[in-house]
FITORVEX-223756 format. One record per residue: residue number from 1; residue in one letter; x, y, z of N, C-alpha, C in turn. Coordinates in steps of 0.1 Angstrom, whole numbers, padded with zeros to 4 digits, always signed. Last residue first. Example, Ala and Ser with C-alpha at 12.3 -4.5 7.8 and 13.67 -1.06 7.14 Angstrom:
SITE  resi  resn     nx     ny     nz    cax    cay    caz     cx     cy     cz
SITE     2     S  +0128  -0022  +0071  +0137  -0011  +0071  +0129  +0000  +0079
SITE     1     A  +0132  -0057  +0078  +0123  -0045  +0078  +0132  -0033  +0078
! end
This chain:
SITE  resi  resn     nx     ny     nz    cax    cay    caz     cx     cy     cz
SITE   145     L  -0523  -0958  -0949  -0532  -0956  -0957  -0544  -0967  -0960
SITE   144     T  -0516  -0948  -0914  -0513  -0959  -0926  -0522  -0958  -0937
SITE   143     N  -0491  -0937  -0892  -0501  -0937  -0903  -0500  -0949  -0909
SITE   142     K  -0492  -0939  -0857  -0488  -0941  -0869  -0498  -0943  -0885
SITE   141     K  -0485  -0924  -0828  -0498  -0925  -0837  -0488  -0929  -0851
SITE   140     W  -0471  -0927  -0798  -0468  -0919  -0811  -0478  -0929  -0820
SITE   139     V  -0494  -0925  -0769  -0484  -0935  -0775  -0485  -0929  -0793
SITE   138     F  -0498  -0921  -0733  -0497  -0917  -0749  -0490  -0926  -0752
SITE   137     D  -0516  -0915  -0702  -0508  -0920  -0711  -0505  -0918  -0724
SITE   136     S  -0535  -0903  -0694  -0533  -0900  -0688  -0516  -0904  -0698
SITE   135     N  -0561  -0918  -0696  -0555  -0926  -0684  -0544  -0911  -0682
SITE   134     E  -0570  -0913  -0720  -0578  -0907  -0706  -0571  -0912  -0698
SITE   133     F  -0541  -0907  -0739  -0555  -0918  -0735  -0563  -0910  -0728
SITE   132     L  -0529  -0894  -0771  -0534  -0892  -0758  -0542  -0900  -0751
SITE   131     E  -0512  -0900  -0792  -0519  -0906  -0792  -0521  -0904  -0776
SITE   130     K  -0494  -0875  -0816  -0493  -0879  -0800  -0508  -0883  -0801
SITE   129     G  -0487  -0869  -0846  -0492  -0871  -0837  -0491  -0883  -0825
SITE   128     F  -0468  -0853  -0870  -0465  -0862  -0861  -0477  -0859  -0848
SITE   127     I  -0454  -0847  -0897  -0467  -0844  -0891  -0466  -0856  -0880
SITE   126     P  -0441  -0846  -0923  -0437  -0845  -0915  -0442  -0842  -0902
SITE   125     V  -0457  -0859  -0956  -0453  -0847  -0947  -0453  -0852  -0933
SITE   124     D  -0457  -0881  -0970  -0449  -0871  -0973  -0443  -0862  -0962
SITE   123     T  -0481  -0899  -0962  -0467  -0902  -0961  -0452  -0896  -0964
SITE   122     K  -0501  -0883  -0954  -0497  -0890  -0947  -0486  -0896  -0950
SITE   121     I  -0503  -0868  -0982  -0501  -0860  -0968  -0496  -0872  -0957
SITE   120     W  -0507  -0889  -0996  -0496  -0880  -0999  -0490  -0875  -0984
SITE   119     N  -0534  -0896  -0993  -0524  -0902  -0991  -0507  -0893  -0990
SITE   118     V  -0546  -0867  -1001  -0548  -0873  -0986  -0536  -0886  -0987
SITE   117     I  -0535  -0868  -1027  -0537  -0857  -1017  -0536  -0866  -1005
SITE   116     A  -0557  -0888  -1037  -0541  -0889  -1038  -0535  -0880  -1032
SITE   115     E  -0581  -0885  -1033  -0578  -0897  -1024  -0561  -0889  -1026
SITE   114     T  -0582  -0861  -1043  -0585  -0859  -1032  -0579  -0871  -1021
SITE   113     A  -0579  -0865  -1074  -0572  -0855  -1066  -0574  -0862  -1054
SITE   112     K  -0603  -0880  -1074  -0586  -0890  -1079  -0581  -0881  -1071
SITE   111     Y  -0622  -0864  -1073  -0624  -0878  -1068  -0608  -0885  -1066
SITE   110     V  -0620  -0844  -1089  -0619  -0841  -1075  -0616  -0851  -1068
SITE   109     E  -0621  -0858  -1113  -0606  -0852  -1111  -0610  -0850  -1094
SITE   108     K  -0650  -0864  -1118  -0640  -0877  -1113  -0627  -0867  -1111
SITE   107     R  -0661  -0835  -1116  -0661  -0846  -1108  -0650  -0855  -1105
SITE   106     R  -0648  -0808  -1136  -0657  -0820  -1132  -0652  -0828  -1121
SITE   105     T  -0635  -0787  -1126  -0648  -0784  -1138  -0657  -0795  -1137
SITE   104     A  -0629  -0784  -1092  -0626  -0785  -1107  -0635  -0785  -1116
SITE   103     S  -0611  -0783  -1059  -0621  -0782  -1069  -0620  -0781  -1084
SITE   102     V  -0607  -0797  -1023  -0604  -0796  -1042  -0613  -0793  -1052
SITE   101     F  -0599  -0796  -0993  -0610  -0791  -1001  -0601  -0788  -1016
SITE   100     V  -0588  -0808  -0962  -0590  -0814  -0979  -0600  -0804  -0988
SITE    99     F  -0583  -0806  -0932  -0597  -0802  -0940  -0592  -0804  -0959
SITE    98     L  -0578  -0827  -0901  -0576  -0822  -0915  -0584  -0825  -0926
SITE    97     C  -0592  -0826  -0879  -0575  -0823  -0875  -0575  -0817  -0891
SITE    96     I  -0624  -0825  -0862  -0619  -0821  -0870  -0599  -0819  -0872
SITE    95     E  -0632  -0843  -0828  -0628  -0826  -0836  -0622  -0832  -0852
SITE    94     G  -0629  -0867  -0819  -0649  -0861  -0825  -0645  -0847  -0834
SITE    93     A  -0614  -0864  -0796  -0615  -0874  -0805  -0633  -0867  -0806
SITE    92     K  -0593  -0834  -0802  -0602  -0841  -0790  -0608  -0848  -0798
SITE    91     V  -0563  -0820  -0803  -0577  -0823  -0811  -0581  -0830  -0805
SITE    90     V  -0534  -0798  -0796  -0543  -0810  -0788  -0557  -0811  -0799
SITE    89     G  -0513  -0789  -0823  -0515  -0787  -0809  -0530  -0799  -0805
SITE    88     L  -0522  -0782  -0856  -0513  -0788  -0848  -0519  -0783  -0830
SITE    87     S  -0547  -0793  -0885  -0541  -0792  -0866  -0529  -0788  -0866
SITE    86     H  -0540  -0781  -0917  -0537  -0792  -0908  -0538  -0785  -0892
SITE    85     Y  -0553  -0777  -0948  -0553  -0773  -0935  -0547  -0784  -0926
SITE    84     I  -0558  -0772  -0984  -0552  -0782  -0974  -0550  -0775  -0959
SITE    83     H  -0571  -0764  -1014  -0567  -0762  -1003  -0561  -0771  -0988
SITE    82     M  -0573  -0757  -1049  -0569  -0767  -1038  -0564  -0757  -1024
SITE    81     C  -0590  -0753  -1079  -0585  -0746  -1065  -0583  -0765  -1058
SITE    80     I  -0586  -0767  -1102  -0591  -0751  -1104  -0585  -0744  -1091
SITE    79     L  -0571  -0790  -1120  -0578  -0785  -1108  -0577  -0771  -1109
SITE    78     D  -0567  -0822  -1132  -0572  -0806  -1138  -0579  -0800  -1127
SITE    77     F  -0538  -0833  -1118  -0549  -0833  -1123  -0553  -0818  -1124
SITE    76     E  -0510  -0829  -1118  -0512  -0842  -1122  -0527  -0843  -1124
SITE    75     A  -0501  -0807  -1115  -0495  -0811  -1128  -0503  -0818  -1131
SITE    74     F  -0516  -0801  -1088  -0514  -0792  -1098  -0510  -0800  -1116
SITE    73     A  -0499  -0818  -1077  -0513  -0824  -1077  -0521  -0814  -1087
SITE    72     K  -0473  -0811  -1073  -0476  -0823  -1079  -0493  -0824  -1083
SITE    71     E  -0482  -0787  -1061  -0475  -0784  -1072  -0479  -0801  -1080
SITE    70     R  -0488  -0793  -1032  -0499  -0787  -1044  -0493  -0786  -1062
SITE    69     I  -0465  -0810  -1030  -0483  -0819  -1026  -0489  -0808  -1033
SITE    68     L  -0450  -0788  -1024  -0447  -0798  -1036  -0461  -0810  -1031
SITE    67     S  -0465  -0776  -1002  -0463  -0764  -1012  -0457  -0779  -1024
SITE    66     M  -0459  -0795  -0979  -0477  -0790  -0987  -0476  -0786  -0993
SITE    65     A  -0430  -0794  -0980  -0437  -0806  -0981  -0451  -0806  -0989
SITE    64     E  -0432  -0769  -0965  -0426  -0774  -0986  -0432  -0780  -0987
SITE    63     D  -0447  -0772  -0945  -0452  -0764  -0952  -0444  -0772  -0965
SITE    62     A  -0425  -0791  -0931  -0445  -0797  -0932  -0451  -0787  -0944
SITE    61     M  -0403  -0775  -0929  -0398  -0787  -0938  -0420  -0792  -0947
SITE    60     E  -0418  -0760  -0915  -0411  -0754  -0922  -0410  -0763  -0932
SITE    59     E  -0424  -0774  -0890  -0436  -0766  -0891  -0430  -0763  -0910
SITE    58     Y  -0424  -0809  -0880  -0415  -0792  -0885  -0417  -0785  -0896
SITE    57     A  -0451  -0808  -0858  -0447  -0813  -0873  -0434  -0801  -0865
SITE    56     S  -0477  -0822  -0838  -0465  -0813  -0840  -0459  -0817  -0848
SITE    55     Y  -0508  -0828  -0821  -0502  -0828  -0832  -0492  -0817  -0831
SITE    54     E  -0523  -0849  -0798  -0516  -0836  -0798  -0506  -0839  -0814
SITE    53     I  -0555  -0861  -0803  -0544  -0867  -0805  -0532  -0850  -0806
SITE    52     A  -0578  -0879  -0775  -0572  -0866  -0781  -0559  -0872  -0788
SITE    51     S  -0582  -0898  -0765  -0593  -0890  -0758  -0589  -0878  -0767
SITE    50     V  -0582  -0935  -0767  -0578  -0923  -0773  -0586  -0910  -0768
SITE    49     I  -0582  -0960  -0740  -0587  -0947  -0750  -0586  -0942  -0760
SITE    48     N  -0564  -0991  -0738  -0567  -0979  -0737  -0575  -0975  -0749
SITE    47     G  -0566  -1019  -0748  -0569  -1013  -0733  -0570  -0999  -0733
SITE    46     E  -0547  -1014  -0769  -0536  -1018  -0757  -0553  -1016  -0742
SITE    45     I  -0566  -0988  -0776  -0553  -0994  -0781  -0550  -0998  -0772
SITE    44     A  -0595  -0977  -0795  -0590  -0985  -0783  -0581  -0990  -0785
SITE    43     D  -0601  -0944  -0807  -0597  -0955  -0810  -0594  -0958  -0794
SITE    42     A  -0620  -0918  -0813  -0614  -0924  -0800  -0616  -0941  -0800
SITE    41     R  -0600  -0905  -0835  -0613  -0914  -0828  -0609  -0918  -0821
SITE    40     V  -0602  -0872  -0852  -0596  -0877  -0845  -0608  -0886  -0838
SITE    39     Q  -0610  -0866  -0886  -0614  -0862  -0873  -0603  -0873  -0863
SITE    38     G  -0605  -0848  -0921  -0600  -0861  -0912  -0605  -0859  -0896
SITE    37     L  -0623  -0848  -0945  -0625  -0843  -0930  -0616  -0853  -0927
SITE    36     F  -0627  -0836  -0981  -0622  -0849  -0970  -0617  -0842  -0956
SITE    35     I  -0642  -0828  -1008  -0637  -0823  -0996  -0634  -0838  -0986
SITE    34     N  -0648  -0810  -1038  -0649  -0828  -1033  -0641  -0824  -1020
SITE    33     H  -0666  -0798  -1065  -0656  -0797  -1052  -0658  -0812  -1046
SITE    32     A  -0674  -0788  -1093  -0676  -0801  -1083  -0661  -0797  -1078
SITE    31     G  -0670  -0766  -1115  -0682  -0780  -1114  -0685  -0791  -1101
SITE    30     I  -0660  -0737  -1116  -0659  -0751  -1110  -0672  -0757  -1109
SITE    29     T  -0663  -0715  -1129  -0659  -0723  -1137  -0657  -0738  -1133
SITE    28     Q  -0670  -0695  -1114  -0683  -0699  -1118  -0676  -0710  -1128
SITE    27     K  -0668  -0689  -1081  -0659  -0690  -1091  -0666  -0696  -1099
SITE    26     S  -0683  -0677  -1061  -0681  -0671  -1070  -0673  -0671  -1084
SITE    25     Q  -0685  -0701  -1037  -0693  -0696  -1048  -0694  -0686  -1065
SITE    24     H  -0662  -0699  -1025  -0660  -0706  -1036  -0671  -0705  -1048
SITE    23     K  -0668  -0693  -1000  -0659  -0683  -1005  -0655  -0686  -1022
SITE    22     A  -0683  -0714  -0991  -0694  -0705  -0997  -0685  -0693  -1003
SITE    21     I  -0660  -0727  -0981  -0672  -0734  -0992  -0678  -0719  -0997
SITE    20     S  -0651  -0717  -0961  -0642  -0717  -0973  -0648  -0722  -0982
SITE    19     Q  -0673  -0715  -0944  -0666  -0699  -0949  -0659  -0703  -0957
SITE    18     G  -0673  -0742  -0938  -0685  -0738  -0939  -0682  -0720  -0950
SITE    17     I  -0647  -0744  -0922  -0650  -0750  -0935  -0660  -0746  -0942
SITE    16     F  -0649  -0723  -0903  -0639  -0724  -0910  -0640  -0733  -0927
SITE    15     E  -0675  -0739  -0888  -0678  -0725  -0892  -0667  -0722  -0906
SITE    14     A  -0661  -0762  -0878  -0670  -0762  -0885  -0675  -0749  -0894
SITE    13     A  -0627  -0758  -0873  -0639  -0754  -0867  -0647  -0756  -0880
SITE    12     I  -0607  -0782  -0862  -0604  -0769  -0876  -0622  -0773  -0871
SITE    11     P  -0587  -0776  -0834  -0595  -0786  -0836  -0598  -0773  -0856
SITE    10     G  -0553  -0762  -0829  -0568  -0767  -0823  -0577  -0769  -0835
SITE     9     H  -0535  -0736  -0849  -0537  -0742  -0838  -0549  -0745  -0835
SITE     8     L  -0531  -0746  -0885  -0547  -0738  -0878  -0538  -0746  -0863
SITE     7     F  -0512  -0750  -0914  -0514  -0749  -0901  -0523  -0742  -0892
SITE     6     V  -0505  -0737  -0935  -0517  -0747  -0938  -0522  -0753  -0923
SITE     5     T  -0488  -0703  -0944  -0490  -0721  -0937  -0499  -0732  -0937
SITE     4     K  -0474  -0694  -0974  -0485  -0696  -0965  -0486  -0706  -0955
SITE     3     K  -0459  -0689  -0998  -0453  -0691  -0984  -0464  -0692  -0971
SITE     2     S  -0466  -0702  -1031  -0474  -0696  -1016  -0463  -0699  -1004
SITE     1     M  -0448  -0690  -1059  -0451  -0705  -1046  -0457  -0696  -1037
! end
């Protein structure tokens, strides 16, 4: 079981996502990839506009939860590769905060796996988001499925 962290500080750059995709071109048993990108929305909450989300986590616990999600995903789905990255710190509206990249021989597996993995992250991983408003106020983000 890998002990590497899934966390990146700040937003997840398009270049990082592109490089991740490019690295998989040499894996010729893969027939399908699916990517989920979570992006910070400029939601209106009680008349305030979200300008960013500040993410924090109990990193050791969150990494362990992500590791369990990884094990569960490989047990339930016929996957070749799976990568998860989540932001910590401030991510502005319009920027990417979650990157889930799933690869398999067939497309049906990646579709099912991606949806399950994203839902497990939302329900099982201790990551917290403080929605920062343009007026410097904030509220704690509530995850929904």
